[in-house]
VEXGU-750911 format. One record per residue (C-alpha): residue number from 1; x, y, z; residue in one letter. Coordinates in Angstrom, 1 decimal. Example, Ala and Ser with C-alpha at 12.3 -4.5 7.8 and 13.67 -1.06 7.14 Angstrom:
VEXGU-750911
PT     k        X        Y        Z   r
PT     1     12.3     -4.5      7.8   A
PT     2     13.7     -1.1      7.1   S
end
This chain:
VEXGU-750911
PT     k        X        Y        Z   r
PT     1     -9.0      0.7     12.6   M
PT     2     -9.7      3.3     15.3   S
PT     3    -11.7      6.4     14.4   N
PT     4     -9.7      8.4     16.9   K
PT     5     -6.9     10.4     15.4   M
PT     6     -3.4      9.5     16.7   D
PT     7     -1.2     12.6     16.5   I
PT     8      2.0     10.5     16.8   S
PT     9      1.2      8.2     13.9   Q
PT    10      1.6      8.8     10.2   A
PT    11      0.0      7.1      7.2   L
PT    12      2.4      6.3      4.4   L
PT    13      0.8      5.7      1.0   I
PT    14      3.2      4.1     -1.4   I
PT    15      3.0      4.5     -5.2   D
PT    16     -0.8      4.3     -5.8   V
PT    17     -0.2      5.4     -9.4   Q
PT    18     -1.9      4.6    -12.7   N
PT    19      1.0      2.6    -14.1   D
PT    20      0.8      0.2    -11.2   F
PT    21     -3.0     -0.3    -11.6   C
PT    22     -5.1     -2.0    -14.2   S
PT    23     -4.1     -0.8    -17.7   G
PT    24     -0.8      0.5    -16.5   G
PT    25      2.6     -0.5    -17.9   S
PT    26      3.7     -2.3    -14.7   L
PT    27      0.4     -3.5    -13.3   T
PT    28      0.1     -4.9     -9.8   V
PT    29     -2.9     -7.3     -9.9   P
PT    30     -6.0     -5.5     -8.6   N
PT    31     -3.8     -2.5     -7.6   G
PT    32     -6.6      0.0     -7.9   E
PT    33     -8.6     -1.8     -5.2   Q
PT    34     -6.4     -0.3     -2.5   V
PT    35     -7.7      3.2     -3.0   A
PT    36    -11.1      2.7     -1.2   G
PT    37     -9.7      1.1      2.0   P
PT    38     -6.9      3.7      2.1   I
PT    39     -9.4      6.6      1.8   N
PT    40    -11.5      5.2      4.6   R
PT    41     -8.6      5.2      7.2   I
PT    42     -7.2      8.6      6.4   M
PT    43     -9.3     10.3      9.1   K
PT    44     -7.4      8.3     11.7   S
PT    45     -4.1     10.0     11.0   Y
PT    46     -2.8     13.5     11.6   S
PT    47      0.0     13.2      9.1   C
PT    48     -0.3     11.6      5.7   I
PT    49      2.6     11.2      3.3   A
PT    50      2.4      9.7     -0.2   A
PT    51      5.1      8.7     -2.6   T
PT    52      5.2      8.7     -6.4   Q
PT    53      7.7      6.9     -8.6   D
PT    54      8.9      9.8    -10.8   W
PT    55     11.4      8.6    -13.3   H
PT    56     13.1     10.6    -16.1   P
PT    57     13.0      9.2    -19.6   Q
PT    58     15.6      6.5    -20.1   G
PT    59     15.9      5.7    -16.4   H
PT    60     18.6      3.0    -15.9   F
PT    61     16.0      0.7    -14.3   S
PT    62     14.1      0.5    -17.6   F
PT    63     14.8     -2.5    -19.7   A
PT    64     14.5     -0.2    -22.7   S
PT    65     17.7      1.6    -21.6   A
PT    66     19.7     -1.7    -22.1   H
PT    67     19.4     -2.9    -25.7   P
PT    68     20.8     -6.3    -24.8   D
PT    69     18.3     -6.9    -21.9   K
PT    70     14.7     -8.0    -21.5   Q
PT    71     12.1     -6.8    -19.1   I
PT    72     12.6     -8.5    -15.6   F
PT    73     16.2     -9.3    -16.4   D
PT    74     18.7     -8.2    -13.7   T
PT    75     22.0     -6.2    -13.9   I
PT    76     24.7     -5.8    -11.3   P
PT    77     24.2     -2.7     -9.1   F
PT    78     26.7     -2.0     -6.2   L
PT    79     26.7     -5.2     -4.2   D
PT    80     23.2     -6.2     -5.4   D
PT    81     21.1     -6.7     -8.5   L
PT    82     18.8     -4.2    -10.2   Q
PT    83     15.7     -5.6    -11.8   T
PT    84     14.9     -4.1    -15.2   L
PT    85     11.3     -2.9    -15.5   W
PT    86      9.0     -1.8    -18.3   P
PT    87      9.1      2.0    -18.8   D
PT    88      6.8      3.3    -16.0   H
PT    89      5.9      6.4    -14.0   C
PT    90      7.7      8.8    -16.3   I
PT    91      7.7     12.2    -14.6   A
PT    92      4.7     14.2    -15.6   G
PT    93      3.0     11.4    -17.5   S
PT    94     -0.5     10.0    -17.0   H
PT    95      1.1      6.8    -15.7   G
PT    96      2.9      8.6    -13.0   A
PT    97     -0.3     10.4    -11.7   A
PT    98     -2.1      9.1     -8.6   F
PT    99     -4.9      6.8     -9.4   H
PT   100     -8.1      8.9     -9.6   P
PT   101     -9.9      6.9     -6.9   N
PT   102     -7.3      7.9     -4.3   L
PT   103     -8.4     10.9     -2.2   D
PT   104     -5.4     13.2     -2.4   T
PT   105     -6.9     16.2     -0.6   D
PT   106     -5.8     15.0      2.8   K
PT   107     -2.2     14.3      1.8   I
PT   108      0.3     16.5      3.7   D
PT   109      3.5     15.5      1.8   L
PT   110      4.0     14.2     -1.7   I
PT   111      7.5     12.6     -2.0   L
PT   112      8.7     11.8     -5.5   R
PT   113     11.4      9.1     -5.8   K
PT   114     13.5      7.5     -8.4   G
PT   115     14.2     10.9    -10.0   T
PT   116     18.0     10.2    -10.4   N
PT   117     18.6      8.9    -13.9   L
PT   118     21.2      6.4    -12.5   N
PT   119     19.6      5.3     -9.2   L
PT   120     16.3      3.6     -8.5   D
PT   121     14.3      4.0     -5.3   S
PT   122     12.0      1.4     -3.9   Y
PT   123     11.8      2.6     -0.3   S
PT   124     10.2      5.9      0.8   A
PT   125     13.2      6.5      3.1   F
PT   126     16.3      5.6      1.1   Y
PT   127     17.2      5.3     -2.5   E
PT   128     18.5      1.9     -3.7   N
PT   129     22.1      2.7     -2.7   D
PT   130     20.7      2.5      0.9   H
PT   131     22.6      5.6      1.9   T
PT   132     20.9      8.5     -0.1   T
PT   133     18.1      9.7      2.1   S
PT   134     14.8     10.9      0.7   T
PT   135     14.3     13.2      3.7   G
PT   136     11.2     11.4      4.9   L
PT   137     12.5     10.3      8.3   A
PT   138     13.5     13.9      9.1   G
PT   139     10.1     15.2      8.1   Y
PT   140      8.3     12.6     10.3   L
PT   141     10.5     13.3     13.3   R
PT   142      9.9     17.1     12.9   A
PT   143      6.2     16.2     13.1   R
PT   144      6.8     14.2     16.3   S
PT   145      5.8     11.0     14.5   I
PT   146      6.7      7.8     16.4   E
PT   147      4.8      5.2     14.3   A
PT   148      3.9      4.7     10.7   V
PT   149      1.2      2.6      9.0   T
PT   150      2.2      1.7      5.4   I
PT   151     -0.1      0.9      2.5   C
PT   152      0.0      1.0     -1.3   G
PT   153      1.9     -0.8     -4.1   L
PT   154      3.5     -3.1     -4.4   A
PT   155      3.4     -5.0     -1.1   A
PT   156      6.4     -7.1     -1.9   D
PT   157      8.6     -4.4     -3.4   V
PT   158      8.2     -0.7     -2.4   C
PT   159      6.0     -1.4      0.6   V
PT   160      8.4     -4.1      1.8   Y
PT   161     11.5     -1.9      1.5   F
PT   162      9.7      1.1      3.0   T
PT   163      8.8     -1.1      6.0   A
PT   164     12.3     -2.4      6.5   K
PT   165     13.8      1.1      6.4   D
PT   166     11.1      2.5      8.7   A
PT   167     12.2      0.0     11.3   L
PT   168     15.8      0.8     10.8   S
PT   169     15.0      4.5     11.3   C
PT   170     13.4      3.7     14.7   G
PT   171      9.7      3.9     13.9   F
PT   172      7.0      1.5     15.0   Q
PT   173      5.7      0.0     11.8   V
PT   174      2.4     -1.5     10.7   S
PT   175      1.1     -2.5      7.3   I
PT   176     -2.6     -2.1      6.5   F
PT   177     -3.3     -5.3      4.6   L
PT   178     -6.6     -4.2      3.0   D
PT   179     -4.6     -1.3      1.5   G
PT   180     -1.9     -3.3     -0.2   V
PT   181     -1.6     -5.6     -3.2   R
PT   182      1.4     -7.5     -4.3   G
PT   183      3.0     -9.0     -7.4   I
PT   184      3.7    -12.4     -5.8   D
PT   185      6.2    -13.6     -8.4   Q
PT   186      7.3    -16.3     -7.9   P
PT   187      4.1    -17.5     -6.2   R
PT   188      4.4    -17.5     -2.4   G
PT   189      7.1    -14.8     -2.3   S
PT   190      4.6    -12.2     -1.0   L
PT   191      3.7    -14.3      2.0   A
PT   192      7.4    -14.9      2.7   E
PT   193      8.1    -11.2      2.7   R
PT   194      5.2    -10.4      4.9   L
PT   195      6.3    -13.1      7.3   E
PT   196      9.8    -11.7      7.3   E
PT   197      8.6     -8.3      8.2   L
PT   198      6.3     -9.6     10.9   Q
PT   199      9.3    -11.5     12.5   K
PT   200     11.2     -8.2     12.4   A
PT   201      8.6     -6.4     14.4   G
PT   202      6.1     -5.1     11.8   V
PT   203      2.4     -5.4     12.8   V
PT   204      0.1     -6.6     10.1   L
PT   205     -3.3     -4.9     10.4   L
end
């Protein structure tokens, strides 16, 4: 990574939260290890935005909200399927807080997603109906940002969908590999998703 600050490029830090790290309710293996590498590259960016999953109690993506379902089951949602997760990142909870090793002092924008009781949000740009905007694209354009580097958790879910939407919004997109960890279930799916993004034009750093 260059030590020179690029005023046209933003760093997007996705969901580096306690519930996605060791001991959390929806642990991404070794998720806490992303904090150090992310902290080291912050100085290269003039604009840093970070997302937090910020769910209300009883969110429809929680398996606990569906008595006849189990964790990781799916239910129909629009023209797709919604995975049912353990309760996680409940607004205001310890699990929803940023991991303490992440340097939050340099973050310009904190964007909380998944706040609608009946709508999940993986991407930092759009909720899972793929039409409800989070406002991030407009914010970045107002800052004259042309390119984004994405890092955080999980590489094969929220980072993946954020990268796809960043491309569709017209940004140049990179993923900082030292700053992501994935779930990789089934085994090999993480590599497949990264390859898909690379073929679509995402640069893997």
